[in-house]
LOKOL-413153 format. One line per field, with one value per residue (C-alpha): residue number from 1; x, y, z. Coordinates in nm, 4 decimals, padded with zeros to 6 digits. Layout:
BEGIN
nr <- NUM,...
u <- X,...
v <- Y,...
w <- Z,...
***
This chain:
BEGIN
nr <- 1,2,3,4,5,6,7,8,9,10,11,12,13,14,15,16,17,18,19,20,21,22,23,24,25,26,27,28,29,30,31,32,33,34,35,36,37,38,39,40,41,42,43,44,45,46,47,48,49,50,51,52,53,54,55,56,57,58,59,60,61,62,63,64,65,66,67,68,69,70,71,72,73,74,75,76,77,78,79,80,81,82,83,84,85,86,87,88,89,90,91,92,93,94,95,96,97,98,99,100,101,102,103,104,105,106,107,108,109,110,111,112,113,114,115,116,117,118,119,120,121,122,123,124,125,126,127,128,129,130,131,132,133,134,135,136,137,138,139,140,141,142,143,144,145,146,147,148,149,150,151,152,153,154,155,156,157,158,159,160,161,162,163,164,165,166,167,168,169,170,171,172,173,174,175,176,177,178,179,180,181,182,183,184,185,186,187,188,189,190,191,192,193,194,195,196,197,198,199,200,201,202,203,204,205,206,207,208,209,210,211,212,213,214,215,216,217,218,219,220,221,222,223,224,225,226,227,228,229,230,231,232,233,234,235,236,237,238,239,240,241,242,243,244,245,246,247,248,249,250,251,252,253,254,255,256,257,258,259,260,261,262,263,264,265,266,267,268,269,270,271,272,273,274,275,276,277,278,279,280,281,282,283,284,285,286,287,288,289,290,291,292,293,294,295,296,297,298,299,300,301,302,303,304,305,306,307,308,309,310,311,312,313,314,315,316,317,318,319,320,321,322,323,324,325,326,327,328,329,330,331,332,333,334,335,336,337,338,339,340,341,342,343,344,345,346,347,348,349,350,351,352,353,354,355,356,357,358,359,360,361,362,363,364,365,366,367,368,369,370,371,372,373,374,375,376,377,378,379,380,381,382,383,384,385,386,387,388,389,390,391,392,393,394,395,396,397,398,399,400,401,402,403,404,405,406,407,408,409,410,411,412,413,414,415,416,417,418,419,420,421,422,423,424,425,426,427,428,429,430,431,432,433,434,435,436,437,438,439,440,441,442,443,444,445,446,447,448,449,450,451,452,453,454,455,456,457,458,459,460,461,462,463,464,465,466,467,468,469,470,471,472,473,474,475,476,477,478,479,480,481,482,483,484,485,486,487,488,489,490,491,492,493,494,495,496,497,498,499,500,501,502,503,504,505,506,507,508,509,510,511,512,513,514,515,516,517,518,519,520,521,522,523,524,525,526,527,528,529,530,531,532,533,534,535,536,537,538,539,540,541,542,543,544,545,546,547,548,549,550,551,552,553,554,555,556,557,558,559,560,561,562,563,564,565,566,567,568,569,570,571,572,573,574,575,576,577,578,579,580,581,582,583,584,585,586,587,588,589,590,591,592,593,594,595,596,597,598,599,600,601,602,603,604,605,606,607,608,609,610,611,612,613,614,615,616,617,618,619,620,621,622,623,624,625,626,627,628,629,630,631,632,633,634,635,636,637,638,639,640,641,642,643,644,645,646,647,648,649,650,651,652,653,654,655
u <- -04.4123,-04.1556,-03.8501,-03.6277,-03.8348,-03.8452,-03.4658,-03.4349,-03.6709,-03.4623,-03.1491,-03.3174,-03.4290,-03.0751,-02.9316,-03.1798,-03.1026,-02.7296,-02.7974,-03.0057,-02.7102,-02.4949,-02.4971,-02.2543,-02.1676,-01.9611,-01.7820,-01.9440,-01.7355,-01.8122,-01.4500,-01.4158,-01.6550,-01.7085,-01.9060,-02.0381,-02.1490,-02.2908,-02.2613,-02.2613,-02.3131,-01.9974,-01.9672,-01.6932,-01.6154,-01.4082,-01.2657,-01.2342,-01.0933,-01.1509,-01.2491,-00.9396,-00.9368,-00.7501,-00.8695,-00.9964,-01.2701,-01.1884,-01.3763,-01.6090,-01.7204,-01.6674,-01.6580,-01.8029,-01.9093,-02.2750,-02.2557,-02.0562,-02.0891,-01.8472,-02.0645,-02.4290,-02.4804,-02.7607,-02.7760,-03.1130,-03.1118,-02.9151,-02.9677,-02.7854,-02.7347,-02.4743,-02.2349,-02.1253,-01.9369,-01.6735,-01.4546,-01.1341,-00.8168,-00.5039,-00.2567,-00.2566,-00.1493,-00.4423,-00.6414,-00.9802,-01.1435,-01.4562,-01.5614,-01.8156,-01.9014,-02.1708,-02.2782,-02.4012,-02.5366,-02.5508,-02.7349,-02.5982,-02.7964,-02.6274,-02.7612,-02.9057,-03.1042,-02.8824,-02.8104,-02.4794,-02.4614,-02.1535,-02.1274,-01.9212,-01.8322,-01.6884,-01.5412,-01.3538,-01.0342,-01.1134,-01.3130,-01.3952,-01.5969,-01.6971,-01.9289,-02.2214,-02.3874,-02.7408,-02.9016,-03.1391,-03.3002,-03.0560,-03.2443,-03.0710,-02.7197,-02.5482,-02.1979,-02.0144,-01.6620,-01.5193,-01.2793,-01.1536,-01.2280,-01.2489,-01.1931,-00.9601,-00.7547,-00.6813,-00.4908,-00.4281,-00.1276,00.0824,00.0690,00.3842,00.4085,00.5770,00.5200,00.6707,00.6633,00.4937,00.7358,00.7056,00.5981,00.8208,01.1449,01.3816,01.4986,01.3684,01.0846,00.9151,00.8085,00.5993,00.6691,00.6194,00.9939,01.0890,01.2398,01.0261,01.0642,01.0044,00.8375,00.8298,00.6107,00.2877,00.3430,00.6754,00.6584,00.6835,01.0162,00.8886,00.5822,00.3520,00.2213,00.2472,00.1752,-00.0569,-00.0428,00.0359,00.1053,00.0564,00.1419,-00.1022,00.1408,00.0828,-00.2807,-00.2214,-00.1745,-00.3668,-00.3007,-00.4661,-00.5008,-00.7568,-00.8896,-01.1095,-00.9356,-00.9176,-01.0410,-01.3188,-01.1208,-00.7878,-00.5350,-00.5125,-00.2642,-00.2472,-00.1712,00.0783,-00.0448,-00.2387,-00.2953,-00.6596,-00.7452,-00.4831,-00.4164,-00.6652,-00.7159,-00.5019,-00.5583,-00.2759,-00.0519,-00.1737,00.1838,00.1866,00.1955,00.3615,00.0410,-00.1800,-00.5099,-00.7206,-00.6266,-00.9979,-01.2064,-01.5141,-01.7886,-02.1270,-02.4508,-02.5526,-02.1966,-01.9517,-01.5973,-01.3398,-01.3121,-01.0878,-00.9632,-00.8529,-00.7117,-00.6956,-00.5374,-00.3957,-00.1021,00.0455,-00.1218,-00.4387,-00.2207,-00.0101,-00.2991,-00.5650,-00.7592,-00.9691,-00.8227,-00.9954,-01.2967,-01.4839,-01.4121,-01.5206,-01.3593,-01.4218,-01.3889,-01.3214,-00.9728,-00.9142,-00.6997,-00.5477,-00.2585,00.0308,00.2200,00.5896,00.9457,01.1493,01.5128,01.6142,01.9485,01.9130,01.9360,02.3106,02.4091,02.2159,02.1334,02.4163,02.2592,01.9528,02.1112,02.0170,02.3143,02.2720,01.8983,01.9639,02.1830,01.9000,01.6519,01.8880,01.9274,01.5501,01.5123,01.7801,01.6214,01.2712,01.1483,00.8565,00.9685,01.2520,01.2082,01.3637,01.4074,01.4316,01.5896,01.5050,01.3420,01.6743,01.9344,01.7645,01.4948,01.1491,01.2474,01.5014,01.2572,01.0325,01.3266,01.4044,01.0454,01.0445,01.3737,01.2430,00.9323,01.1480,01.3134,00.9825,01.0147,00.8050,00.9147,00.7994,00.8699,00.9422,00.7637,00.7780,00.4310,00.5321,00.3018,00.4028,00.4267,00.7908,01.1271,01.2615,01.4797,01.4399,01.2339,01.0159,00.8270,00.4692,00.3559,00.1251,-00.0051,-00.2932,-00.5503,-00.4268,-00.0662,-00.1611,-00.3659,-00.0714,00.1810,-00.0375,-00.1648,00.1964,00.2979,00.0042,00.1041,00.4645,00.3801,00.4892,00.3297,00.3289,00.4556,00.6282,00.5277,00.7359,00.7411,00.3929,00.4511,00.0995,-00.2155,-00.4483,-00.7622,-00.6347,-00.3309,-00.5370,-00.7418,-00.4233,-00.3392,-00.6866,-00.6695,-00.3362,-00.4772,-00.8034,-00.6367,-00.3673,-00.6280,-00.7906,-00.4577,-00.3789,-00.1037,-00.0371,00.0942,00.3546,00.3915,00.7068,00.7743,00.4115,00.1374,00.0191,-00.2169,-00.5526,-00.7359,-00.6129,-00.5337,-00.9060,-01.0335,-00.8105,-00.7418,-00.4316,-00.2684,00.0426,00.2136,00.3613,00.6853,00.5613,00.8471,01.2265,01.3007,01.6066,01.7505,01.8389,02.0494,02.2455,02.2632,02.4020,02.5755,02.3399,02.0409,02.2368,02.2867,01.9169,01.7834,01.7207,01.5333,01.3159,01.2279,01.1281,00.9014,00.6980,00.5172,00.3517,00.2624,00.3233,00.3013,00.0211,-00.2213,-00.0958,00.1431,00.4918,00.7440,01.0656,01.2519,01.5090,01.6198,01.9808,02.2479,02.5557,02.7678,02.8829,02.6720,02.8615,02.8739,03.2073,03.0721,03.3944,03.3800,03.1507,02.9872,02.8864,02.5456,02.4934,02.2282,02.3057,02.2177,01.9473,01.8044,01.7720,01.6187,01.3744,01.2747,01.1150,00.8671,00.8299,00.7690,00.4546,00.3957,00.2582,00.5284,00.8549,01.1953,01.4919,01.7940,02.0235,02.3000,02.4975,02.7982,02.5825,02.5399,02.9105,02.9348,02.6364,02.6182,02.3830,02.1306,02.0839,02.0385,01.7910,01.5838,01.5935,01.4509,01.1561,01.0470,00.6639,00.4665,00.1033,-00.0301,-00.3393,-00.2789,-00.0553,00.0080,00.2037,00.4345,00.6173,00.8177,00.8424,00.8482,01.2025,01.3533,01.2569,00.9716,00.8725,00.5846,00.4368,00.2822,00.1149,00.1107,-00.1009,-00.0325,00.3227,00.4231,00.7150,00.8250,01.0593,01.2299,01.4337,01.6558,01.6867,01.9290,02.2988,02.2334,02.1755,01.8193,01.7305,01.3583,01.1224,00.8666,00.5142,00.4601,00.1543,00.1272,00.4613,00.4170,00.6125,00.7703,01.1338,01.1811,01.4426,01.6103,01.8083,02.0149,02.3355,02.6524,02.8116,03.0256,03.3912,03.6880,03.7688,03.4157,03.1950,02.8837,02.8189,02.8013,02.4641,02.3797,02.0904,02.0111,01.7157,01.5128,01.2775,00.9702,00.8327,00.5020,00.3776,00.4745,00.7740,01.0939,01.3984,01.5938,01.8743,01.8772,02.2178,02.2617,02.1089,02.0396,01.7455,01.5898,01.3671,01.1818,00.9901,00.8838
v <- 02.1922,02.3136,02.5065,02.2117,01.9631,02.1998,02.2286,01.8500,01.8089,02.0487,01.8534,01.5292,01.6818,01.8091,01.4667,01.2917,01.5427,01.4734,01.0997,01.1458,01.3232,01.0113,00.7155,00.4343,00.1736,-00.1420,-00.3764,-00.7040,-00.8938,-00.6327,-00.5531,-00.2153,00.0533,00.4174,00.6480,00.9759,01.2520,01.5994,01.8209,02.1967,02.2278,02.0370,01.6851,01.4350,01.0643,00.8184,00.4800,00.1726,-00.1662,-00.4729,-00.2480,-00.0283,00.3391,00.3851,00.7388,00.9913,01.2467,01.3821,01.6645,01.6412,01.9236,02.1505,02.5227,02.6213,02.9265,02.8353,02.7640,02.6614,02.2933,02.3007,02.4666,02.5031,02.1429,01.9104,01.5371,01.5125,01.1630,00.8411,00.5374,00.2035,-00.0402,-00.2875,-00.3273,-00.6590,-00.6549,-00.8572,-00.7250,-00.8100,-00.6102,-00.6615,-00.3999,-00.4249,-00.6548,-00.8906,-01.0090,-00.9851,-00.8339,-00.9140,-00.5988,-00.6442,-00.3435,-00.1819,00.1634,00.4548,00.7725,01.0533,01.3736,01.6858,02.0049,02.3408,02.6621,02.7665,02.4413,02.3033,01.9279,01.7477,01.3682,01.1955,00.8364,00.5846,00.2431,00.0112,-00.3274,-00.5557,-00.3503,-00.0456,00.2746,00.5016,00.8193,01.1130,01.4131,01.4647,01.8021,01.8378,02.1436,02.1790,02.5220,02.6404,02.5067,02.7412,02.6535,02.3799,02.3842,02.4601,02.5671,02.3867,02.6240,02.4027,02.0937,02.0482,01.6750,01.5551,01.2521,01.2511,00.9800,00.8639,01.0146,00.6975,00.7084,00.7496,00.8322,00.6994,00.9905,01.1965,01.5793,01.7816,02.0099,02.3819,02.4759,02.5856,02.4579,02.1751,02.0887,02.3497,02.4453,02.1062,02.0432,01.9264,01.5888,01.3554,01.2917,01.3810,01.1589,00.9604,00.9789,00.6614,00.6159,00.9929,01.1602,01.2770,01.6356,01.6588,01.9609,01.8778,01.9510,02.2328,02.3541,02.2155,01.9038,01.5520,01.3705,01.0721,00.7931,00.8363,00.5429,00.5536,00.3041,00.3181,00.1843,-00.1846,-00.1603,-00.1661,00.0369,00.2936,00.3938,00.7137,00.8080,00.9062,00.7583,00.8478,01.1776,01.2651,01.5795,01.5938,01.7485,01.8703,01.6238,01.6818,01.6031,01.6239,01.9408,01.9551,01.8061,02.0366,01.9363,01.8471,01.8411,01.6102,01.6353,01.7934,01.7760,02.0425,02.1776,02.2578,02.5552,02.8533,02.8992,02.5699,02.5942,02.9381,03.0592,02.9689,02.7924,02.7810,02.5777,02.5300,02.2364,02.2611,01.9986,01.9823,01.9599,01.7113,01.5916,01.4136,01.4623,01.1832,00.9141,00.9487,00.6029,00.4592,00.1082,-00.0350,-00.3490,-00.5041,-00.6064,-00.4762,-00.7477,-00.5453,-00.2426,-00.4270,-00.6247,-00.3501,-00.3015,-00.0079,00.2348,00.0251,-00.1074,00.2238,00.3460,00.2298,00.2275,00.5567,00.4111,00.0846,-00.0143,00.0266,-00.2857,-00.5401,-00.3537,-00.5907,-00.6096,-00.6774,-00.5571,-00.2801,-00.1855,00.1738,00.3132,00.6528,00.5402,00.4649,00.6020,00.9289,01.1957,01.1045,00.7622,00.8974,00.8354,00.5851,00.3537,00.3191,00.2619,-00.0199,-00.1782,-00.1513,-00.3005,-00.5891,-00.6427,-00.6427,-00.8951,-01.1240,-01.1084,-01.1688,-00.8269,-00.6564,-00.2926,-00.0418,00.3083,00.5865,00.8731,01.2524,01.4394,01.1811,01.4530,01.6369,01.3634,01.0992,01.2850,01.1770,01.0095,00.7893,00.7168,00.5672,00.3546,00.2611,00.1569,-00.0584,-00.2179,-00.2829,-00.4557,-00.6759,-00.7940,-00.8536,-00.5328,-00.2137,00.1364,00.3536,00.7248,00.9962,01.3342,01.6530,01.7375,02.0926,02.3842,02.6820,02.5219,02.4076,02.5110,02.1626,02.1898,01.8310,01.7741,01.6930,01.9996,02.1050,01.7570,01.6736,02.0072,02.0636,01.8445,01.9475,01.8604,01.5278,01.4285,01.5017,01.3127,01.0180,00.9584,00.9530,00.7089,00.4815,00.4834,00.3790,00.1155,00.2858,00.1045,00.3729,00.6970,00.8169,01.1752,01.3752,01.6993,01.7907,01.9596,02.0395,01.8888,02.1654,02.0492,02.1908,01.9619,01.6615,01.7203,01.7066,01.3613,01.2428,01.4027,01.2361,00.9002,00.9267,01.0564,00.7909,00.5164,00.6394,00.5712,00.2466,00.3936,00.2942,00.5627,00.5985,00.9250,01.0642,01.3804,01.3522,01.3127,00.9969,00.7930,00.7638,00.4538,00.5088,00.1463,00.0751,00.4130,00.4320,00.0926,00.2131,00.3551,00.1643,00.3305,00.6496,00.7450,00.9672,00.8708,00.8946,00.6473,00.4710,00.7770,00.9145,00.6045,00.7063,01.0753,01.0587,00.8144,00.9247,00.7810,00.4719,00.4056,00.4786,00.2308,-00.0376,00.2079,00.3319,-00.0011,-00.1505,00.1498,00.1486,-00.1887,-00.0471,00.2931,00.4231,00.0857,-00.0350,00.2083,00.2268,00.0816,00.2294,00.2784,00.2480,00.2573,-00.0102,-00.3449,-00.2227,-00.4840,-00.2609,-00.2624,00.0935,00.3814,00.4293,00.3061,00.1308,-00.0261,00.0708,00.4440,00.6712,00.5418,00.1825,00.0275,-00.0769,-00.3443,-00.7020,-00.8566,-01.0688,-00.7577,-00.5997,-00.9117,-00.9465,-00.5813,-00.6750,-00.8854,-00.6574,-00.3327,-00.3860,-00.2471,-00.4181,-00.2837,-00.3110,-00.1646,-00.3987,-00.1693,-00.4278,-00.3282,-00.5173,-00.5469,-00.7322,-01.0223,-01.1010,-01.0074,-01.1728,-01.5423,-01.7483,-01.8092,-01.4313,-01.3834,-01.6706,-01.5146,-01.1706,-01.3290,-01.4825,-01.1829,-01.1763,-00.8520,-00.9608,-01.1093,-01.3060,-01.2706,-01.0944,-01.1971,-01.0153,-01.2548,-01.0294,-00.7102,-00.3652,-00.0346,00.0821,-00.2333,-00.5404,-00.6923,-01.0362,-01.0682,-01.3595,-01.3020,-01.5569,-01.5510,-01.8294,-02.1260,-02.0192,-01.8407,-01.6026,-01.5140,-01.2151,-01.0533,-00.7350,-00.6414,-00.2633,-00.2651,-00.3267,-00.6235,-00.9856,-01.1141,-01.4761,-01.5421,-01.8368,-01.7656,-01.9032,-02.0145,-02.2416,-02.2041,-02.3896,-02.6399,-02.9622,-02.8454,-02.8287,-02.4872,-02.2683,-02.0368,-01.7327,-01.5837,-01.3917,-01.5387,-01.3558,-01.0653,-01.1627,-00.9417,-00.7309,-00.7569,-00.4510,-00.6649,-01.0273,-01.3039,-01.4647,-01.8308,-02.0482,-02.3382,-02.5602,-02.5207,-02.7714,-02.6013,-02.7890,-02.9694,-02.7060,-02.4336,-02.3105,-02.2044,-02.0721,-01.8134,-01.5654,-01.2291,-01.0633,-00.6915,-00.4871,-00.8226,-01.0204,-01.3612,-01.5153,-01.8430,-01.9908,-02.3221
w <- 04.7931,05.0474,04.9365,05.0334,04.8349,04.5356,04.5374,04.5624,04.2668,04.0579,04.1422,04.0357,03.7071,03.6440,03.7212,03.4931,03.2173,03.2548,03.2376,02.9258,02.7630,02.7563,02.5167,02.4477,02.1874,02.2280,01.9898,01.8850,02.1427,02.4090,02.4954,02.3222,02.4430,02.3450,02.5734,02.4308,02.6648,02.6179,02.9235,02.9621,02.5882,02.4941,02.3550,02.4293,02.4023,02.6048,02.5077,02.7288,02.6358,02.8486,03.1377,03.1138,03.0167,02.6888,02.6126,02.8636,02.7740,02.4278,02.2590,01.9601,01.7342,01.4351,01.3678,01.0320,00.8378,00.8954,01.2659,01.5697,01.6592,01.9525,02.2190,02.3114,02.2029,02.3031,02.2409,02.0713,01.9213,01.8908,01.6715,01.6834,01.3979,01.2766,00.9850,00.8340,00.5052,00.3247,00.0456,-00.1381,-00.1949,-00.4012,-00.2779,00.1007,00.3837,00.3303,00.0305,00.1980,00.5019,00.6971,00.8792,01.1570,01.3710,01.5761,01.4609,01.6692,01.5084,01.7620,01.6729,01.8388,01.7911,01.8426,01.9930,01.6552,01.6400,01.3607,01.3759,01.3371,01.3324,01.4710,01.3453,01.5413,01.4014,01.6656,01.5758,01.8141,01.7982,01.5851,01.6071,01.3153,01.3549,01.1401,01.1315,00.8946,00.8466,00.7154,00.5602,00.8509,00.8395,00.5713,00.2720,00.0271,00.1462,-00.0556,00.0922,00.4114,00.5009,00.8011,00.9698,01.2511,01.4536,01.8272,01.7737,02.0472,02.1448,02.5154,02.7000,03.0549,03.2303,03.1968,02.8166,02.6085,02.2394,01.9256,01.6898,01.4100,01.4125,01.1427,00.9604,00.9211,00.5674,00.2813,00.4346,00.3495,-00.0002,-00.2469,-00.0083,-00.0503,00.3102,00.4850,00.3280,00.6264,00.6408,00.9970,01.2673,01.5101,01.8852,02.0822,02.4216,02.4798,02.7398,02.5792,02.6945,02.5089,02.2723,01.9021,01.7374,01.5150,01.7006,01.4305,01.6045,01.4679,01.1431,01.1219,01.2160,01.5868,01.8177,02.1946,02.4655,02.7557,03.0155,03.0787,02.9649,02.5896,02.2733,02.0677,01.7054,01.5804,01.2142,00.9502,00.6288,00.3341,00.2556,-00.1120,-00.2799,-00.0198,00.2676,00.3948,00.5273,00.8988,01.1742,01.5523,01.7437,02.0252,02.3517,02.5837,02.9431,03.0023,02.6308,02.4890,02.1159,01.8755,01.5006,01.3314,00.9812,00.7360,00.8047,00.5942,00.4690,00.2801,-00.1011,-00.0659,00.0948,-00.1998,-00.1386,00.1746,00.4789,00.5504,00.4277,00.2099,00.1859,00.0148,00.2118,00.3182,00.3581,00.5820,00.6971,00.6526,00.9171,01.2206,01.3180,01.6510,01.6784,02.0298,02.1683,02.4825,02.2595,01.9360,01.7260,01.6430,01.5606,01.3042,01.1536,01.1372,00.8150,00.9383,00.6780,00.4108,00.6016,00.5995,00.2449,-00.0987,-00.4455,-00.6245,-00.9737,-01.1542,-01.2592,-01.6305,-01.6317,-01.3988,-01.2397,-01.1863,-00.8612,-00.8783,-00.8204,-00.9787,-01.0177,-00.9527,-01.0619,-00.8960,-00.5332,-00.5459,-00.8876,-00.8395,-01.1022,-01.3386,-01.3893,-01.5680,-01.9047,-02.1702,-02.1196,-01.7442,-01.7735,-02.0206,-01.7530,-01.4992,-01.7470,-01.8193,-01.4459,-01.3931,-01.6728,-01.5303,-01.1846,-01.3219,-01.2101,-01.3756,-01.3772,-01.3944,-01.2538,-01.4600,-01.2183,-01.2420,-01.5345,-01.8002,-02.0059,-02.0514,-02.0016,-02.2152,-02.4085,-02.5118,-02.8362,-02.6611,-02.3763,-02.6436,-02.7580,-02.3988,-02.3328,-02.6442,-02.5401,-02.1875,-02.3208,-02.5425,-02.2204,-02.0392,-01.8357,-01.8270,-01.7373,-01.4502,-01.5083,-01.2489,-01.2613,-01.0582,-00.9192,-01.0007,-01.0496,-00.8386,-00.4955,-00.4935,-00.6308,-00.7003,-01.0106,-01.1298,-01.4408,-01.6136,-01.4950,-01.5633,-01.6590,-01.3695,-01.2420,-01.4869,-01.6575,-02.0026,-01.9181,-01.7630,-02.0655,-02.2942,-02.0816,-01.9919,-02.3438,-02.4612,-02.1863,-02.2645,-02.6300,-02.5630,-02.3013,-01.9791,-01.6821,-01.4160,-01.2707,-00.9566,-00.8765,-00.6293,-00.4249,-00.3037,00.0302,00.1508,00.2992,00.1799,00.0048,-00.3224,-00.3000,-00.1916,-00.5044,-00.7132,-00.5769,-00.6718,-01.0171,-01.0922,-00.9857,-01.1767,-01.4934,-01.4569,-01.4385,-01.7578,-01.9308,-01.7482,-01.5297,-01.1714,-00.9394,-00.6629,-00.4678,-00.3035,-00.1066,-00.0090,00.2450,00.4162,00.1961,00.3672,00.2459,-00.1082,-00.1953,-00.1803,-00.3000,-00.6089,-00.7719,-00.9613,-00.6490,-00.5374,-00.2412,-00.1011,00.0642,00.3540,00.5838,00.5922,00.3158,00.1745,-00.0004,00.3425,00.4122,00.1023,00.1898,00.5452,00.7746,01.0532,00.8710,00.7688,01.1397,01.2046,00.9489,01.2092,01.4333,01.1474,00.9866,01.3205,01.3813,01.0610,01.0930,01.4045,01.2610,00.9094,00.7331,00.9597,00.7937,00.4335,00.1780,00.2075,-00.0726,00.1297,-00.1998,-00.1839,-00.0508,-00.0518,-00.1200,-00.1699,00.1444,00.0757,-00.0469,-00.3706,-00.7255,-00.6707,-00.3490,-00.1733,-00.0974,00.1083,00.4272,00.4792,00.5274,00.8904,00.8415,00.7420,00.4073,00.5698,00.7378,00.3931,00.2414,00.5323,00.4950,00.1628,00.3604,00.6630,00.4701,00.2654,-00.0817,-00.3897,-00.6211,-00.4304,-00.5090,-00.4928,-00.5085,-00.6562,-00.9004,-01.1655,-00.9349,-00.6808,-00.9237,-00.8773,-00.5096,-00.3435,-00.2502,-00.4627,-00.1849,-00.1476,-00.5223,-00.5338,-00.2557,-00.4201,-00.7335,-00.5490,-00.3352,-00.3353,-00.3120,-00.2775,00.0430,00.1352,00.5075,00.7595,01.1207,01.3873,01.5714,01.8159,01.8485,01.9986,01.8062,01.7161,01.8727,01.6714,01.4746,01.3455,01.0981,00.9057,00.5649,00.3403,-00.0389,-00.1828,00.0439,00.1273,00.4465,00.4867,00.8400,00.8510,01.1450,01.1870,01.4812,01.5011,01.7934,01.8433,02.0699,01.9704,02.0247,02.0906,02.0540,02.0779,01.8076,01.7983,01.4368,01.4296,01.0518,01.0176,01.3010,01.2479,00.9221,00.8178,00.6630,00.4994,00.7484,00.6319,00.9093,00.9816,01.1187,01.4121,01.2952,01.2609,01.3293,01.0242,00.8768,00.8445,00.7969,00.8897,00.6346,00.5737,00.5609,00.4506,00.6806,00.7565,01.0722,01.2283,01.3716,01.6686,01.6501,01.8948,01.6459,01.8433,01.6686,01.8491,01.6497,01.7016,01.5254,01.5133,01.5907,01.3069,01.1469,01.0178,00.9720,00.7076,00.7574,00.4667,00.3199
***
C-alpha cells in the first residue's frame, strides 16, 4: 500500500470511529430528538425540536472518588427501549398522567475501563436523563462519592433567560439562606452574571428566540443526593450543574453527594416546546419517580386561614386563633394555620384546647415548627422539635393524639445531602403519624408530591409575606405571579401563602402600604397558583367589607384538579390557565402589567355556554383599587371569548 493510500485508510478509520461514537433517540412523535456524541474522550448531547436547535452541545459526566467519568470516555454500548405507564395523583396539576417515552441507555467507559450508563427518556416534549454507576472492577466497593458533575445545558446565542439567582449561604434573616427567595430577571441575556455569583436555582426557563422554549430542572431528589442548581453561564459550555456551597449549614456536612453501588443520580429534566403550553402542562417531575411509601390515611386537600400574614407575631395568641378558626368554619375551610411562637404565646395545654375547639367547628389545625438544629439562628419557636428522630417522634405523636392535621416547617437554608435527608425524614415520620407537611424557607421540591404522599407544597419563591413586608414587593406581585406558572409552579406545588383580600397591609386595613393587585386578581391567583392545601388570607373584617359575590367565590375555591390547560400568556406579563375539577372548568387570568389587556381566548371546553364572569371595573378617580363585578359571558360556539383584564387585575370564568 502506498503512503498516500495508507494515510487515506487511516482517515477513513478515524471517520468511521467518530461515526460509531454517536447515537440518538427521538420522541414517539419524532419531533424531539437527542443526539449523544463521544469525541476526544468527552461526551455531550444536543437537543433539537421540530428540526430546530434548542440546545447546543452540552457536556455529560461525573467526577467521583473512584474515578473520573468526564474524560477518556468511550461509547461502548447503547440500548433502546420504550416506556408506557399510567398513574394517578392527587396533589398536582392533573389527576392522572400517561407517560410514553423512548429510552436510550448509553454506556460510557472511562480510561480505567469503568462503565457509566447515561439513561435518556424522551417523550414528545420532555427529556429526563440520569447517570448510573456499576461496581465494574471494584467488587469490594459499595458506595461512591460524587464530587462534581460536568453536566451542562448550553443554548443557542439567541436564547434569553427567565431565572432566579442562587443566594450566598448564611445570609439574610438569621442566616437562613439560601431559601430560593430571590428576584427573577426576565428575558435577560444568557451571559448575564448572576446577582450573587452563585448561579441560579431550579427551575430555569429559556426562550430560544422565535424557535420555542426550554425549561430545565431536576426531580427525584430526596435523601439520595444533594439538591443542585445551575452555575453561571460560561461561553462555549453554557450552564453546568453546581453542587451546594460548602458554607451552607454553617459549614457542617459535605457538599458532595454519596450513592450506593450500583446506584443512580436523580433525573435532570428538560421540557421543550414551540410554545409555552408544554412548559406549563408538563408532568415530567412526576413521570420518572415513584411513591416511596404508602399514605397512612387519605390526606385531605382544602383551604386554610392564616392570621400571621397580616396580624404578624402578636396574633399567635389563643384569642386571635379562635377568631381564625371561626372564620375558617364560616367560610367552609378545612384548616387554620397556627404560626410561629405558639409554644410560648399559647402553650401546649392551650393548643390542645384550641385543637379540640377547632374540631368542634369542623376545622383542623396546622402547626408551625422551626426546622432548627444548629444550621440557623431564627429565634422563632418551637425549637428542636424537627431536627432529630427522637424529637420528631415526641412532637408528632402528641399532634396525632390531639388531632392536628399537619405541619409547616420553616428555615432550612441548604441543599446539602444531609439537609435533603432531613426533609425526607420529616415527611416519612409525619406520614407515620398521619400528618401532611408544608415547607417554607426551603429548597425546591423535586417530584415530592408523588414520592411522598403526605407532602403538600413548598414556598421556595418570594411569597406573600414579602407583599406585607415591603411596598416594593407589593408592586412586584403581578410580575411574580405571572412568572411562576411558567417556572416554579410548573414543576411543583407552590405555597404562595395567601389570597390577600385586605386592601392595606395592616390589621385595621387602613394603614401601611396598599395592595396593588385587584380583588379579582387575588381571587384568580387561587386558581393560577396550584397547591392542594391553599391559604386564603381572609380576615374577619373582610366579611363586612367584601361584596357578596367575592365572598361566595372565596367559599367555593377548589384545590384539586383533574386537568390543567394553558390558554395563553407570557412570563412576567400575563397568564390565562384553565383547570378542571370534576366536570367543572375554571378559567383564571392574571395581568401582571400596568396596561389593560384585551384578549380573545380559545376556550373549547366552554364552547356555546353562558358562564359566570368575574372581572374588574376600570379604576375610578379616588379609588386605590378597582371594584369587581360578576357578570355573565356567552362563549361562542367556536369556543372564543373576548375579555378585558384591567392593569394588575384578573378574570375568572366558570360554569
